C-alpha positions as YAML, in Angstrom:
chain: A
units: angstrom
residues:
- id: 1
  name: MET
  ca: [76.90, -76.38, -93.04]
- id: 2
  name: THR
  ca: [75.27, -78.57, -95.66]
- id: 3
  name: PRO
  ca: [75.30, -77.61, -99.36]
- id: 4
  name: ARG
  ca: [71.53, -77.12, -99.29]
- id: 5
  name: ARG
  ca: [71.76, -74.71, -96.36]
- id: 6
  name: ARG
  ca: [74.57, -72.74, -98.12]
- id: 7
  name: ARG
  ca: [72.38, -72.40, -101.23]
- id: 8
  name: MET
  ca: [69.45, -71.19, -99.14]
- id: 9
  name: VAL
  ca: [71.66, -68.61, -97.40]
- id: 10
  name: LEU
  ca: [73.02, -67.47, -100.78]
- id: 11
  name: VAL
  ca: [69.49, -67.17, -102.23]
- id: 12
  name: GLY
  ca: [68.39, -65.25, -99.12]
- id: 13
  name: LEU
  ca: [71.31, -62.82, -99.45]
- id: 14
  name: ILE
  ca: [70.53, -62.28, -103.13]
- id: 15
  name: VAL
  ca: [66.87, -61.55, -102.33]
- id: 16
  name: VAL
  ca: [67.85, -59.11, -99.57]
- id: 17
  name: GLY
  ca: [70.37, -57.40, -101.90]
- id: 18
  name: VAL
  ca: [67.86, -57.03, -104.72]
- id: 19
  name: GLY
  ca: [65.25, -55.75, -102.27]
- id: 20
  name: ALA
  ca: [67.67, -53.14, -100.91]
- id: 21
  name: ALA
  ca: [68.60, -52.02, -104.44]
- id: 22
  name: VAL
  ca: [64.93, -51.64, -105.39]
- id: 23
  name: ALA
  ca: [64.24, -49.68, -102.18]
- id: 24
  name: PHE
  ca: [67.13, -47.29, -102.90]
- id: 25
  name: ALA
  ca: [66.02, -46.85, -106.53]
- id: 26
  name: LEU
  ca: [62.41, -46.10, -105.55]
- id: 27
  name: ASN
  ca: [63.55, -43.63, -102.87]
- id: 28
  name: ALA
  ca: [65.78, -41.79, -105.36]
- id: 29
  name: PHE
  ca: [62.99, -41.79, -107.93]
- id: 30
  name: GLN
  ca: [60.51, -40.33, -105.45]
- id: 31
  name: GLU
  ca: [62.90, -37.53, -104.47]
- id: 32
  name: ASN
  ca: [63.51, -36.56, -108.11]
- id: 33
  name: LEU
  ca: [59.87, -36.40, -109.20]
- id: 34
  name: LEU
  ca: [58.67, -32.97, -110.27]
- id: 35
  name: TYR
  ca: [54.93, -32.69, -109.91]
- id: 36
  name: PHE
  ca: [52.99, -30.18, -112.01]
- id: 37
  name: TYR
  ca: [50.38, -27.96, -110.36]
- id: 38
  name: SER
  ca: [48.03, -25.34, -111.75]
- id: 39
  name: THR
  ca: [47.68, -22.01, -110.02]
- id: 40
  name: SER
  ca: [44.30, -23.09, -108.62]
- id: 41
  name: ASP
  ca: [45.97, -26.13, -107.03]
- id: 42
  name: VAL
  ca: [48.63, -23.89, -105.48]
- id: 43
  name: VAL
  ca: [46.11, -21.42, -104.06]
- id: 44
  name: SER
  ca: [43.90, -24.22, -102.68]
- id: 45
  name: GLY
  ca: [46.88, -25.69, -100.79]
- id: 46
  name: LYS
  ca: [47.34, -28.89, -102.82]
- id: 47
  name: ALA
  ca: [50.94, -28.00, -103.69]
- id: 48
  name: PRO
  ca: [53.67, -28.75, -101.12]
- id: 49
  name: VAL
  ca: [55.63, -25.88, -99.59]
- id: 50
  name: ASP
  ca: [59.47, -25.96, -99.70]
- id: 51
  name: ARG
  ca: [59.59, -28.80, -102.25]
- id: 52
  name: THR
  ca: [60.60, -28.38, -105.88]
- id: 53
  name: ILE
  ca: [57.54, -28.48, -108.14]
- id: 54
  name: ARG
  ca: [56.43, -27.18, -111.52]
- id: 55
  name: ILE
  ca: [53.66, -24.63, -111.88]
- id: 56
  name: GLY
  ca: [52.02, -23.58, -115.10]
- id: 57
  name: GLY
  ca: [49.65, -20.95, -116.36]
- id: 58
  name: MET
  ca: [49.32, -17.83, -118.45]
- id: 59
  name: VAL
  ca: [51.29, -14.65, -117.68]
- id: 60
  name: THR
  ca: [48.74, -12.00, -116.71]
- id: 61
  name: GLN
  ca: [48.68, -8.86, -118.88]
- id: 62
  name: GLY
  ca: [50.48, -5.94, -117.19]
- id: 63
  name: SER
  ca: [51.93, -8.05, -114.38]
- id: 64
  name: VAL
  ca: [55.60, -8.24, -115.40]
- id: 65
  name: GLN
  ca: [57.76, -6.09, -113.10]
- id: 66
  name: ARG
  ca: [61.53, -5.89, -113.56]
- id: 67
  name: GLU
  ca: [63.98, -4.60, -110.97]
- id: 68
  name: PRO
  ca: [66.15, -1.88, -112.54]
- id: 69
  name: GLY
  ca: [69.80, -2.93, -112.87]
- id: 70
  name: SER
  ca: [69.22, -6.60, -112.03]
- id: 71
  name: LEU
  ca: [67.86, -9.78, -113.56]
- id: 72
  name: GLU
  ca: [65.10, -10.01, -110.94]
- id: 73
  name: VAL
  ca: [61.60, -10.19, -112.43]
- id: 74
  name: ARG
  ca: [58.16, -10.75, -110.90]
- id: 75
  name: PHE
  ca: [55.03, -11.71, -112.77]
- id: 76
  name: VAL
  ca: [51.63, -13.20, -112.06]
- id: 77
  name: LEU
  ca: [50.59, -16.61, -113.40]
- id: 78
  name: THR
  ca: [46.91, -17.41, -113.78]
- id: 79
  name: ASP
  ca: [44.70, -20.25, -114.93]
- id: 80
  name: TYR
  ca: [41.87, -17.69, -115.26]
- id: 81
  name: ALA
  ca: [40.52, -18.80, -111.88]
- id: 82
  name: LYS
  ca: [43.34, -18.14, -109.39]
- id: 83
  name: ASP
  ca: [46.61, -16.15, -109.50]
- id: 84
  name: VAL
  ca: [50.09, -16.86, -108.13]
- id: 85
  name: THR
  ca: [53.01, -14.40, -108.04]
- id: 86
  name: VAL
  ca: [56.27, -15.78, -109.44]
- id: 87
  name: SER
  ca: [59.70, -14.36, -108.63]
- id: 88
  name: TYR
  ca: [62.60, -15.26, -110.92]
- id: 89
  name: SER
  ca: [66.20, -14.14, -111.12]
- id: 90
  name: GLY
  ca: [67.80, -14.82, -114.48]
- id: 91
  name: VAL
  ca: [67.41, -14.40, -118.20]
- id: 92
  name: LEU
  ca: [63.89, -15.13, -119.40]
- id: 93
  name: PRO
  ca: [63.35, -17.22, -122.56]
- id: 94
  name: ASP
  ca: [62.82, -15.44, -125.87]
- id: 95
  name: LEU
  ca: [59.19, -16.63, -126.12]
- id: 96
  name: PHE
  ca: [58.30, -15.19, -122.69]
- id: 97
  name: ARG
  ca: [55.70, -12.41, -122.85]
- id: 98
  name: GLU
  ca: [52.45, -11.36, -121.25]
- id: 99
  name: GLY
  ca: [49.50, -13.48, -122.30]
- id: 100
  name: GLN
  ca: [51.78, -16.45, -123.09]
- id: 101
  name: GLY
  ca: [51.77, -19.86, -121.42]
- id: 102
  name: VAL
  ca: [54.64, -20.50, -119.00]
- id: 103
  name: VAL
  ca: [55.89, -23.44, -116.94]
- id: 104
  name: ALA
  ca: [58.16, -22.58, -114.00]
- id: 105
  name: ARG
  ca: [60.22, -24.93, -111.83]
- id: 106
  name: GLY
  ca: [60.94, -23.88, -108.26]
- id: 107
  name: LYS
  ca: [59.53, -23.76, -104.74]
- id: 108
  name: LEU
  ca: [56.44, -22.31, -103.17]
- id: 109
  name: VAL
  ca: [57.50, -20.19, -100.20]
- id: 110
  name: GLY
  ca: [54.05, -19.23, -98.90]
- id: 111
  name: ASP
  ca: [51.52, -16.43, -99.37]
- id: 112
  name: ASN
  ca: [51.09, -17.45, -103.03]
- id: 113
  name: LEU
  ca: [54.72, -16.56, -103.82]
- id: 114
  name: PHE
  ca: [56.56, -19.01, -106.04]
- id: 115
  name: VAL
  ca: [60.35, -18.64, -106.36]
- id: 116
  name: ALA
  ca: [61.34, -20.05, -109.74]
- id: 117
  name: GLU
  ca: [64.69, -21.64, -110.56]
- id: 118
  name: GLU
  ca: [63.78, -22.05, -114.25]
- id: 119
  name: VAL
  ca: [61.13, -20.53, -116.50]
- id: 120
  name: LEU
  ca: [60.06, -22.19, -119.75]
- id: 121
  name: ALA
  ca: [57.82, -20.40, -122.24]
- id: 122
  name: LYS
  ca: [55.35, -22.59, -124.08]
- id: 123
  name: HIS
  ca: [54.57, -22.33, -127.76]
- id: 124
  name: ASP
  ca: [51.06, -21.40, -128.74]
- id: 125
  name: GLU
  ca: [48.81, -24.45, -128.45]
- id: 126
  name: LYS
  ca: [47.10, -23.42, -131.69]
- id: 127
  name: TYR
  ca: [50.30, -23.65, -133.73]
- id: 128
  name: MET
  ca: [50.20, -25.99, -136.68]
- id: 129
  name: PRO
  ca: [52.83, -26.43, -139.42]
- id: 130
  name: PRO
  ca: [51.71, -24.77, -142.68]
- id: 131
  name: GLU
  ca: [51.82, -28.06, -144.59]
- id: 132
  name: VAL
  ca: [49.44, -29.70, -142.13]
- id: 133
  name: ALA
  ca: [47.10, -26.70, -142.15]
- id: 134
  name: ASP
  ca: [47.01, -26.70, -145.97]
- id: 135
  name: SER
  ca: [46.37, -30.44, -146.03]
- id: 136
  name: LEU
  ca: [43.49, -30.11, -143.60]
- id: 137
  name: LYS
  ca: [41.96, -27.26, -145.62]
- id: 138
  name: GLN
  ca: [42.19, -29.29, -148.82]
- id: 139
  name: GLN
  ca: [40.70, -32.37, -147.18]
- id: 140
  name: HIS
  ca: [37.91, -30.24, -145.83]
- id: 141
  name: ALA
  ca: [37.27, -28.90, -149.34]
- id: 142
  name: GLY
  ca: [36.98, -32.47, -150.66]
- id: 143
  name: GLN
  ca: [40.33, -32.74, -152.40]
- id: 144
  name: LYS
  ca: [42.74, -35.56, -151.83]
- id: 145
  name: PRO
  ca: [46.17, -34.42, -150.62]
- id: 146
  name: SER
  ca: [47.77, -36.50, -153.41]
- id: 147
  name: ASP
  ca: [45.98, -34.32, -156.02]
- id: 148
  name: VAL
  ca: [47.73, -31.20, -154.79]
- id: 149
  name: PRO
  ca: [51.27, -30.57, -156.06]
- id: 150
  name: LEU
  ca: [53.88, -30.40, -153.35]
- id: 151
  name: PRO
  ca: [56.00, -27.23, -153.06]
- id: 152
  name: SER
  ca: [59.39, -27.47, -154.71]
- id: 153
  name: THR
  ca: [62.28, -27.97, -152.32]
- id: 154
  name: ALA
  ca: [64.98, -27.29, -154.90]
- id: 155
  name: ALA
  ca: [67.01, -24.17, -154.31]
- id: 156
  name: THR
  ca: [66.82, -21.53, -157.01]
- id: 157
  name: ASN
  ca: [69.99, -19.81, -158.11]
...
């Protein structure tokens, strides 16, 4: 085999190896993607069945049902257009309550029943740190934020 042919074979093997590595990486990436769906998407059939996804919405008032003596809880998620029942077994986050936004990770098992593996409660979208809210109020009133004294951070004894 000539040196040129050996180099060409080596380059070909490197290209095949890199191609295989990229194919494996893309396959693993595709399997680990968690797509987010609204409750309307789930009801309309856009969400896959028996594949791990995330679903989000607001917990409907009066829909939380707990099984006595267990950690099993059922509640209804809504996007104010369509509803999906969520079943979860475990400890719910502290911020979880009716009327609050929730994102759940799990699988859709059919008949608008979503079995959650994890439930995350979202903070209120209207939340704003007090300093930012004060700054916006002062700017709206025509004052410059630099004209307003900052609160003291020194501890008082």
